[in-house]
N, CA, C and O atoms as a GROMACS GRO file, in nm:
protein
  476
    1MET      N    1   0.085  -0.119   0.000
    1MET     CA    2   0.000   0.000   0.000
    1MET      C    3   0.089   0.124   0.000
    1MET      O    4   0.178   0.136   0.083
    2GLY      N    5   0.064   0.216  -0.094
    2GLY     CA    6   0.143   0.337  -0.105
    2GLY      C    7   0.100   0.442  -0.005
    2GLY      O    8  -0.005   0.432   0.058
    3GLU      N    9   0.184   0.544   0.009
    3GLU     CA   10   0.158   0.648   0.108
    3GLU      C   11   0.039   0.737   0.075
    3GLU      O   12  -0.013   0.805   0.163
    4LEU      N   13  -0.005   0.737  -0.049
    4LEU     CA   14  -0.119   0.820  -0.088
    4LEU      C   15  -0.245   0.739  -0.117
    4LEU      O   16  -0.344   0.794  -0.166
    5ASP      N   17  -0.243   0.610  -0.089
    5ASP     CA   18  -0.355   0.523  -0.124
    5ASP      C   19  -0.486   0.559  -0.054
    5ASP      O   20  -0.593   0.523  -0.102
    6SER      N   21  -0.478   0.629   0.056
    6SER     CA   22  -0.601   0.666   0.127
    6SER      C   23  -0.675   0.781   0.059
    6SER      O   24  -0.788   0.813   0.097
    7TYR      N   25  -0.613   0.842  -0.041
    7TYR     CA   26  -0.675   0.953  -0.114
    7TYR      C   27  -0.732   0.903  -0.247
    7TYR      O   28  -0.685   0.803  -0.302
    8SER      N   29  -0.831   0.974  -0.297
    8SER     CA   30  -0.886   0.940  -0.428
    8SER      C   31  -0.782   0.971  -0.536
    8SER      O   32  -0.687   1.046  -0.513
    9LYS      N   33  -0.801   0.914  -0.653
    9LYS     CA   34  -0.707   0.935  -0.762
    9LYS      C   35  -0.695   1.083  -0.799
    9LYS      O   36  -0.583   1.130  -0.820
   10PRO      N   37  -0.805   1.159  -0.809
   10PRO     CA   38  -0.790   1.303  -0.841
   10PRO      C   39  -0.713   1.379  -0.733
   10PRO      O   40  -0.638   1.472  -0.766
   11ILE      N   41  -0.730   1.343  -0.608
   11ILE     CA   42  -0.658   1.410  -0.500
   11ILE      C   43  -0.510   1.372  -0.504
   11ILE      O   44  -0.424   1.458  -0.483
   12ARG      N   45  -0.480   1.247  -0.531
   12ARG     CA   46  -0.340   1.205  -0.544
   12ARG      C   47  -0.271   1.285  -0.655
   12ARG      O   48  -0.156   1.327  -0.640
   13LYS      N   49  -0.341   1.305  -0.765
   13LYS     CA   50  -0.286   1.381  -0.876
   13LYS      C   51  -0.260   1.526  -0.834
   13LYS      O   52  -0.156   1.583  -0.867
   14LEU      N   53  -0.354   1.585  -0.760
   14LEU     CA   54  -0.336   1.723  -0.711
   14LEU      C   55  -0.220   1.732  -0.612
   14LEU      O   56  -0.143   1.828  -0.614
   15ILE      N   57  -0.207   1.634  -0.526
   15ILE     CA   58  -0.096   1.634  -0.430
   15ILE      C   59   0.036   1.633  -0.505
   15ILE      O   60   0.127   1.709  -0.472
   16ARG      N   61   0.047   1.549  -0.604
   16ARG     CA   62   0.172   1.542  -0.682
   16ARG      C   63   0.199   1.674  -0.755
   16ARG      O   64   0.312   1.721  -0.760
   17LEU      N   65   0.094   1.732  -0.811
   17LEU     CA   66   0.107   1.860  -0.882
   17LEU      C   67   0.156   1.970  -0.787
   17LEU      O   68   0.249   2.044  -0.820
   18PHE      N   69   0.094   1.981  -0.671
   18PHE     CA   70   0.132   2.086  -0.577
   18PHE      C   71   0.266   2.056  -0.510
   18PHE      O   72   0.336   2.149  -0.470
   19LEU      N   73   0.302   1.930  -0.497
   19LEU     CA   74   0.434   1.895  -0.447
   19LEU      C   75   0.541   1.946  -0.544
   19LEU      O   76   0.642   2.002  -0.501
   20THR      N   77   0.518   1.927  -0.671
   20THR     CA   78   0.611   1.975  -0.773
   20THR      C   79   0.621   2.128  -0.769
   20THR      O   80   0.730   2.183  -0.781
   21GLU      N   81   0.508   2.194  -0.751
   21GLU     CA   82   0.507   2.340  -0.743
   21GLU      C   83   0.583   2.389  -0.620
   21GLU      O   84   0.659   2.486  -0.628
   22ALA      N   85   0.563   2.324  -0.507
   22ALA     CA   86   0.632   2.364  -0.384
   22ALA      C   87   0.783   2.347  -0.400
   22ALA      O   88   0.860   2.434  -0.361
   23TYR      N   89   0.823   2.235  -0.457
   23TYR     CA   90   0.966   2.210  -0.480
   23TYR      C   91   1.024   2.317  -0.571
   23TYR      O   92   1.131   2.372  -0.543
   24ALA      N   93   0.955   2.347  -0.680
   24ALA     CA   94   1.003   2.447  -0.775
   24ALA      C   95   1.012   2.585  -0.709
   24ALA      O   96   1.108   2.659  -0.733
   25HIS      N   97   0.915   2.618  -0.627
   25HIS     CA   98   0.916   2.747  -0.559
   25HIS      C   99   1.036   2.759  -0.465
   25HIS      O  100   1.108   2.859  -0.466
   26GLU      N  101   1.058   2.657  -0.384
   26GLU     CA  102   1.172   2.661  -0.292
   26GLU      C  103   1.305   2.657  -0.366
   26GLU      O  104   1.402   2.720  -0.324
   27GLN      N  105   1.310   2.583  -0.477
   27GLN     CA  106   1.431   2.578  -0.558
   27GLN      C  107   1.459   2.716  -0.619
   27GLN      O  108   1.574   2.759  -0.625
   28HIS      N  109   1.355   2.783  -0.662
   28HIS     CA  110   1.370   2.918  -0.718
   28HIS      C  111   1.431   3.013  -0.614
   28HIS      O  112   1.519   3.093  -0.646
   29ILE      N  113   1.384   3.005  -0.490
   29ILE     CA  114   1.437   3.090  -0.383
   29ILE      C  115   1.587   3.064  -0.363
   29ILE      O  116   1.665   3.158  -0.352
   30LEU      N  117   1.626   2.937  -0.359
   30LEU     CA  118   1.767   2.904  -0.342
   30LEU      C  119   1.851   2.953  -0.458
   30LEU      O  120   1.961   3.006  -0.439
   31LEU      N  121   1.800   2.936  -0.580
   31LEU     CA  122   1.875   2.982  -0.697
   31LEU      C  123   1.884   3.134  -0.703
   31LEU      O  124   1.985   3.188  -0.747
   32ALA      N  125   1.780   3.203  -0.660
   32ALA     CA  126   1.784   3.349  -0.656
   32ALA      C  127   1.891   3.396  -0.558
   32ALA      O  128   1.962   3.493  -0.585
   33GLN      N  129   1.902   3.328  -0.444
   33GLN     CA  130   2.007   3.363  -0.348
   33GLN      C  131   2.145   3.339  -0.408
   33GLN      O  132   2.236   3.420  -0.388
   34LEU      N  133   2.161   3.229  -0.481
   34LEU     CA  134   2.288   3.202  -0.546
   34LEU      C  135   2.317   3.307  -0.653
   34LEU      O  136   2.431   3.350  -0.669
   35ASP      N  137   2.214   3.349  -0.724
   35ASP     CA  138   2.230   3.453  -0.825
   35ASP      C  139   2.281   3.584  -0.765
   35ASP      O  140   2.360   3.654  -0.826
   36LEU      N  141   2.235   3.615  -0.644
   36LEU     CA  142   2.284   3.736  -0.576
   36LEU      C  143   2.434   3.726  -0.549
   36LEU      O  144   2.506   3.826  -0.555
   37ASN      N  145   2.481   3.606  -0.521
   37ASN     CA  146   2.624   3.586  -0.503
   37ASN      C  147   2.700   3.611  -0.633
   37ASN      O  148   2.808   3.670  -0.632
   38PHE      N  149   2.643   3.566  -0.745
   38PHE     CA  150   2.706   3.593  -0.874
   38PHE      C  151   2.708   3.744  -0.902
   38PHE      O  152   2.806   3.796  -0.955
   39ALA      N  153   2.601   3.814  -0.867
   39ALA     CA  154   2.596   3.959  -0.886
   39ALA      C  155   2.704   4.028  -0.802
   39ALA      O  156   2.771   4.120  -0.849
   40ASP      N  157   2.720   3.982  -0.678
   40ASP     CA  158   2.826   4.037  -0.592
   40ASP      C  159   2.964   4.009  -0.652
   40ASP      O  160   3.052   4.094  -0.645
   41TRP      N  161   2.982   3.893  -0.708
   41TRP     CA  162   3.109   3.857  -0.771
   41TRP      C  163   3.137   3.946  -0.892
   41TRP      O  164   3.248   3.997  -0.909
   42ARG      N  165   3.034   3.964  -0.976
   42ARG     CA  166   3.051   4.051  -1.094
   42ARG      C  167   3.081   4.195  -1.053
   42ARG      O  168   3.154   4.266  -1.122
   43ALA      N  169   3.026   4.238  -0.940
   43ALA     CA  170   3.048   4.375  -0.892
   43ALA      C  171   3.179   4.387  -0.815
   43ALA      O  172   3.212   4.496  -0.769
   44GLY      N  173   3.252   4.279  -0.801
   44GLY     CA  174   3.379   4.283  -0.731
   44GLY      C  175   3.366   4.276  -0.579
   44GLY      O  176   3.465   4.296  -0.507
   45LYS      N  177   3.246   4.246  -0.529
   45LYS     CA  178   3.226   4.235  -0.383
   45LYS      C  179   3.266   4.098  -0.329
   45LYS      O  180   3.289   4.083  -0.209
   46LEU      N  181   3.274   3.999  -0.417
   46LEU     CA  182   3.319   3.864  -0.380
   46LEU      C  183   3.434   3.825  -0.472
   46LEU      O  184   3.432   3.856  -0.591
   47ASP      N  185   3.534   3.758  -0.416
   47ASP     CA  186   3.641   3.708  -0.501
   47ASP      C  187   3.603   3.569  -0.554
   47ASP      O  188   3.502   3.512  -0.515
   48ASN      N  189   3.685   3.517  -0.643
   48ASN     CA  190   3.656   3.388  -0.706
   48ASN      C  191   3.639   3.276  -0.603
   48ASN      O  192   3.549   3.194  -0.614
   49GLU      N  193   3.727   3.275  -0.504
   49GLU     CA  194   3.723   3.168  -0.404
   49GLU      C  195   3.593   3.173  -0.323
   49GLU      O  196   3.533   3.069  -0.295
   50ALA      N  197   3.551   3.293  -0.284
   50ALA     CA  198   3.427   3.306  -0.206
   50ALA      C  199   3.306   3.262  -0.288
   50ALA      O  200   3.218   3.193  -0.238
   51LEU      N  201   3.303   3.301  -0.415
   51LEU     CA  202   3.192   3.258  -0.502
   51LEU      C  203   3.194   3.107  -0.518
   51LEU      O  204   3.090   3.041  -0.509
   52ASN      N  205   3.310   3.052  -0.542
   52ASN     CA  206   3.322   2.908  -0.558
   52ASN      C  207   3.273   2.835  -0.433
   52ASN      O  208   3.205   2.733  -0.444
   53GLU      N  209   3.306   2.886  -0.317
   53GLU     CA  210   3.260   2.826  -0.191
   53GLU      C  211   3.108   2.830  -0.181
   53GLU      O  212   3.046   2.733  -0.136
   54ARG      N  213   3.047   2.939  -0.222
   54ARG     CA  214   2.901   2.950  -0.215
   54ARG      C  215   2.832   2.859  -0.316
   54ARG      O  216   2.724   2.807  -0.290
   55ILE      N  217   2.895   2.840  -0.430
   55ILE     CA  218   2.841   2.746  -0.528
   55ILE      C  219   2.844   2.605  -0.470
   55ILE      O  220   2.746   2.531  -0.479
   56HIS      N  221   2.956   2.568  -0.409
   56HIS     CA  222   2.966   2.436  -0.347
   56HIS      C  223   2.867   2.420  -0.232
   56HIS      O  224   2.808   2.314  -0.215
   57GLN      N  225   2.850   2.525  -0.154
   57GLN     CA  226   2.754   2.518  -0.044
   57GLN      C  227   2.613   2.497  -0.099
   57GLN      O  228   2.535   2.418  -0.044
   58TYR      N  229   2.579   2.567  -0.206
   58TYR     CA  230   2.448   2.548  -0.268
   58TYR      C  231   2.434   2.403  -0.314
   58TYR      O  232   2.336   2.336  -0.282
   59HIS      N  233   2.532   2.355  -0.388
   59HIS     CA  234   2.522   2.221  -0.446
   59HIS      C  235   2.527   2.111  -0.342
   59HIS      O  236   2.447   2.017  -0.345
   60ASP      N  237   2.621   2.123  -0.248
   60ASP     CA  238   2.643   2.014  -0.153
   60ASP      C  239   2.550   2.018  -0.033
   60ASP      O  240   2.534   1.916   0.035
   61LYS      N  241   2.488   2.131  -0.004
   61LYS     CA  242   2.403   2.142   0.114
   61LYS      C  243   2.261   2.183   0.078
   61LYS      O  244   2.168   2.103   0.092
   62SER      N  245   2.242   2.304   0.033
   62SER     CA  246   2.108   2.359   0.013
   62SER      C  247   2.025   2.280  -0.088
   62SER      O  248   1.914   2.236  -0.057
   63ALA      N  249   2.079   2.262  -0.207
   63ALA     CA  250   2.004   2.191  -0.311
   63ALA      C  251   1.983   2.044  -0.274
   63ALA      O  252   1.876   1.988  -0.299
   64ARG      N  253   2.082   1.985  -0.214
   64ARG     CA  254   2.072   1.844  -0.175
   64ARG      C  255   1.968   1.825  -0.064
   64ARG      O  256   1.888   1.732  -0.069
   65ASP      N  257   1.969   1.915   0.036
   65ASP     CA  258   1.870   1.907   0.144
   65ASP      C  259   1.728   1.924   0.090
   65ASP      O  260   1.637   1.853   0.130
   66LEU      N  261   1.712   2.018  -0.002
   66LEU     CA  262   1.580   2.041  -0.062
   66LEU      C  263   1.534   1.916  -0.138
   66LEU      O  264   1.420   1.874  -0.125
   67TYR      N  265   1.624   1.859  -0.218
   67TYR     CA  266   1.590   1.738  -0.294
   67TYR      C  267   1.549   1.625  -0.199
   67TYR      O  268   1.449   1.557  -0.222
   68ARG      N  269   1.626   1.605  -0.095
   68ARG     CA  270   1.594   1.497   0.000
   68ARG      C  271   1.459   1.520   0.067
   68ARG      O  272   1.381   1.427   0.085
   69ARG      N  273   1.432   1.646   0.104
   69ARG     CA  274   1.306   1.677   0.171
   69ARG      C  275   1.188   1.641   0.080
   69ARG      O  276   1.092   1.579   0.126
   70TYR      N  277   1.195   1.679  -0.045
   70TYR     CA  278   1.081   1.658  -0.135
   70TYR      C  279   1.078   1.521  -0.199
   70TYR      O  280   0.981   1.488  -0.269
   71ASN      N  281   1.178   1.441  -0.178
   71ASN     CA  282   1.180   1.307  -0.237
   71ASN      C  283   1.193   1.198  -0.131
   71ASN      O  284   1.222   1.083  -0.162
   72GLY      N  285   1.170   1.236  -0.005
   72GLY     CA  286   1.187   1.141   0.104
   72GLY      C  287   1.058   1.075   0.151
   72GLY      O  288   1.060   1.001   0.249
   73GLY      N  289   0.948   1.101   0.085
   73GLY     CA  290   0.823   1.039   0.126
   73GLY      C  291   0.726   1.139   0.187
   73GLY      O  292   0.760   1.255   0.208
   74PHE      N  293   0.607   1.092   0.215
   74PHE     CA  294   0.500   1.170   0.275
   74PHE      C  295   0.465   1.296   0.194
   74PHE      O  296   0.467   1.406   0.248
   75PRO      N  297   0.434   1.279   0.066
   75PRO     CA  298   0.403   1.395  -0.017
   75PRO      C  299   0.285   1.477   0.034
   75PRO      O  300   0.283   1.599   0.018
   76ASP      N  301   0.186   1.411   0.094
   76ASP     CA  302   0.072   1.486   0.147
   76ASP      C  303   0.113   1.577   0.262
   76ASP      O  304   0.064   1.689   0.273
   77LEU      N  305   0.202   1.528   0.347
   77LEU     CA  306   0.251   1.609   0.458
   77LEU      C  307   0.336   1.726   0.407
   77LEU      O  308   0.328   1.836   0.461
   78LEU      N  309   0.415   1.702   0.305
   78LEU     CA  310   0.497   1.809   0.247
   78LEU      C  311   0.411   1.918   0.184
   78LEU      O  312   0.441   2.037   0.198
   79VAL      N  313   0.305   1.879   0.116
   79VAL     CA  314   0.215   1.978   0.056
   79VAL      C  315   0.142   2.054   0.166
   79VAL      O  316   0.126   2.176   0.158
   80ALA      N  317   0.098   1.983   0.269
   80ALA     CA  318   0.033   2.050   0.382
   80ALA      C  319   0.128   2.150   0.445
   80ALA      O  320   0.089   2.262   0.475
   81TYR      N  321   0.252   2.110   0.466
   81TYR     CA  322   0.354   2.200   0.522
   81TYR      C  323   0.372   2.323   0.433
   81TYR      O  324   0.383   2.435   0.482
   82ALA      N  325   0.376   2.301   0.303
   82ALA     CA  326   0.394   2.412   0.209
   82ALA      C  327   0.277   2.511   0.216
   82ALA      O  328   0.298   2.632   0.206
   83PHE      N  329   0.156   2.460   0.234
   83PHE     CA  330   0.041   2.549   0.249
   83PHE      C  331   0.047   2.625   0.381
   83PHE      O  332   0.024   2.746   0.384
   84VAL      N  333   0.077   2.557   0.489
   84VAL     CA  334   0.077   2.618   0.622
   84VAL      C  335   0.186   2.724   0.633
   84VAL      O  336   0.165   2.829   0.694
   85THR      N  337   0.302   2.698   0.574
   85THR     CA  338   0.415   2.791   0.588
   85THR      C  339   0.416   2.900   0.481
   85THR      O  340   0.499   2.991   0.486
   86GLY      N  341   0.324   2.893   0.386
   86GLY     CA  342   0.317   2.998   0.285
   86GLY      C  343   0.402   2.975   0.162
   86GLY      O  344   0.410   3.061   0.075
   87VAL      N  345   0.467   2.860   0.154
   87VAL     CA  346   0.541   2.827   0.032
   87VAL      C  347   0.443   2.820  -0.084
   87VAL      O  348   0.471   2.866  -0.195
   88LEU      N  349   0.327   2.762  -0.057
   88LEU     CA  350   0.218   2.759  -0.154
   88LEU      C  351   0.103   2.843  -0.100
   88LEU      O  352   0.081   2.850   0.021
   89ASN      N  353   0.032   2.905  -0.190
   89ASN     CA  354  -0.081   2.990  -0.154
   89ASN      C  355  -0.210   2.906  -0.154
   89ASN      O  356  -0.249   2.851  -0.256
   90GLN      N  357  -0.274   2.898  -0.037
   90GLN     CA  358  -0.396   2.818  -0.027
   90GLN      C  359  -0.506   2.868  -0.120
   90GLN      O  360  -0.589   2.789  -0.165
   91SER      N  361  -0.508   2.997  -0.148
   91SER     CA  362  -0.613   3.051  -0.234
   91SER      C  363  -0.600   3.001  -0.378
   91SER      O  364  -0.695   3.014  -0.456
   92GLU      N  365  -0.486   2.946  -0.414
   92GLU     CA  366  -0.466   2.893  -0.548
   92GLU      C  367  -0.494   2.743  -0.557
   92GLU      O  368  -0.480   2.683  -0.663
   93ALA      N  369  -0.533   2.683  -0.446
   93ALA     CA  370  -0.557   2.539  -0.442
   93ALA      C  371  -0.706   2.509  -0.450
   93ALA      O  372  -0.787   2.584  -0.395
   94PRO      N  373  -0.742   2.401  -0.516
   94PRO     CA  374  -0.882   2.360  -0.518
   94PRO      C  375  -0.930   2.326  -0.376
   94PRO      O  376  -0.855   2.270  -0.296
   95SER      N  377  -1.052   2.359  -0.348
   95SER     CA  378  -1.107   2.336  -0.213
   95SER      C  379  -1.103   2.187  -0.177
   95SER      O  380  -1.084   2.154  -0.060
   96GLU      N  381  -1.122   2.098  -0.274
   96GLU     CA  382  -1.121   1.956  -0.244
   96GLU      C  383  -0.982   1.910  -0.196
   96GLU      O  384  -0.973   1.818  -0.115
   97LEU      N  385  -0.877   1.972  -0.246
   97LEU     CA  386  -0.743   1.938  -0.199
   97LEU      C  387  -0.723   1.987  -0.057
   97LEU      O  388  -0.670   1.915   0.028
   98LEU      N  389  -0.764   2.110  -0.030
   98LEU     CA  390  -0.750   2.165   0.105
   98LEU      C  391  -0.832   2.084   0.206
   98LEU      O  392  -0.787   2.061   0.318
   99GLU      N  393  -0.950   2.041   0.166
   99GLU     CA  394  -1.032   1.957   0.254
   99GLU      C  395  -0.964   1.823   0.280
   99GLU      O  396  -0.964   1.774   0.393
  100ALA      N  397  -0.906   1.764   0.177
  100ALA     CA  398  -0.839   1.635   0.192
  100ALA      C  399  -0.715   1.645   0.281
  100ALA      O  400  -0.679   1.549   0.349
  101LEU      N  401  -0.650   1.759   0.279
  101LEU     CA  402  -0.528   1.778   0.357
  101LEU      C  403  -0.551   1.849   0.490
  101LEU      O  404  -0.455   1.882   0.560
  102ALA      N  405  -0.675   1.873   0.525
  102ALA     CA  406  -0.706   1.950   0.646
  102ALA      C  407  -0.641   1.889   0.771
  102ALA      O  408  -0.583   1.962   0.852
  103GLU      N  409  -0.650   1.760   0.786
  103GLU     CA  410  -0.591   1.695   0.905
  103GLU      C  411  -0.439   1.708   0.904
  103GLU      O  412  -0.378   1.734   1.007
  104ARG      N  413  -0.379   1.691   0.789
  104ARG     CA  414  -0.233   1.704   0.778
  104ARG      C  415  -0.190   1.847   0.811
  104ARG      O  416  -0.088   1.868   0.876
  105MET      N  417  -0.267   1.945   0.766
  105MET     CA  418  -0.234   2.084   0.795
  105MET      C  419  -0.248   2.113   0.944
  105MET      O  420  -0.170   2.190   1.001
  106ARG      N  421  -0.347   2.052   1.008
  106ARG     CA  422  -0.360   2.065   1.154
  106ARG      C  423  -0.237   2.007   1.224
  106ARG      O  424  -0.187   2.066   1.320
  107GLU      N  425  -0.189   1.894   1.177
  107GLU     CA  426  -0.070   1.832   1.235
  107GLU      C  427   0.051   1.925   1.224
  107GLU      O  428   0.128   1.940   1.318
  108VAL      N  429   0.066   1.988   1.108
  108VAL     CA  430   0.178   2.080   1.086
  108VAL      C  431   0.168   2.198   1.182
  108VAL      O  432   0.267   2.239   1.243
  109ARG      N  433   0.047   2.253   1.196
  109ARG     CA  434   0.028   2.367   1.287
  109ARG      C  435   0.058   2.328   1.432
  109ARG      O  436   0.117   2.407   1.506
  110GLN      N  437   0.020   2.208   1.472
  110GLN     CA  438   0.047   2.162   1.608
  110GLN      C  439   0.196   2.152   1.633
  110GLN      O  440   0.244   2.193   1.739
  111VAL      N  441   0.270   2.100   1.538
  111VAL     CA  442   0.415   2.089   1.552
  111VAL      C  443   0.476   2.228   1.560
  111VAL      O  444   0.567   2.252   1.640
  112GLN      N  445   0.428   2.320   1.477
  112GLN     CA  446   0.478   2.458   1.482
  112GLN      C  447   0.453   2.519   1.619
  112GLN      O  448   0.540   2.585   1.675
  113GLU      N  449   0.334   2.498   1.673
  113GLU     CA  450   0.301   2.553   1.805
  113GLU      C  451   0.390   2.493   1.912
  113GLU      O  452   0.436   2.565   2.001
  114GLN      N  453   0.415   2.365   1.906
  114GLN     CA  454   0.503   2.300   2.003
  114GLN      C  455   0.645   2.356   1.992
  114GLN      O  456   0.711   2.378   2.093
  115ASP      N  457   0.692   2.378   1.868
  115ASP     CA  458   0.825   2.435   1.849
  115ASP      C  459   0.831   2.577   1.905
  115ASP      O  460   0.932   2.616   1.963
  116ASP      N  461   0.723   2.655   1.888
  116ASP     CA  462   0.720   2.791   1.942
  116ASP      C  463   0.724   2.790   2.095
  116ASP      O  464   0.789   2.875   2.155
  117ILE      N  465   0.657   2.694   2.156
  117ILE     CA  466   0.654   2.683   2.301
  117ILE      C  467   0.795   2.648   2.353
  117ILE      O  468   0.838   2.700   2.456
  118ARG      N  469   0.865   2.560   2.284
  118ARG     CA  470   0.998   2.517   2.326
  118ARG      C  471   1.100   2.630   2.319
  118ARG      O  472   1.196   2.631   2.395
  119GLN      N  473   1.080   2.724   2.231
  119GLN     CA  474   1.179   2.831   2.212
  119GLN      C  475   1.164   2.942   2.308
  119GLN      O  476   1.240   3.038   2.304
   0.00000   0.00000   0.00000
């Protein structure tokens, strides 16, 4: 039994679609940050070695962590997390998807609240 088997086929398709969108959105943010490093390098604010280090940090840490997060399972939880944290805009999602993920989004909010209490 797969991790999305409890959802209908149309909902599974929507989860996969929004998972891809969330990944692309977060990847865009990381690449935009890397682009700022290239701009600093072109402007002479970073030397070659510093830029090279930031490229390696992007490749070996940031991009790899993002890939692992979105390819490690629990796509419904990842999409719920993306909606709760604002990576994805809930107003752009079909109501049937939000209804199907309501419990998962509650779980994400509970974890966030617990983390806030601990800090």
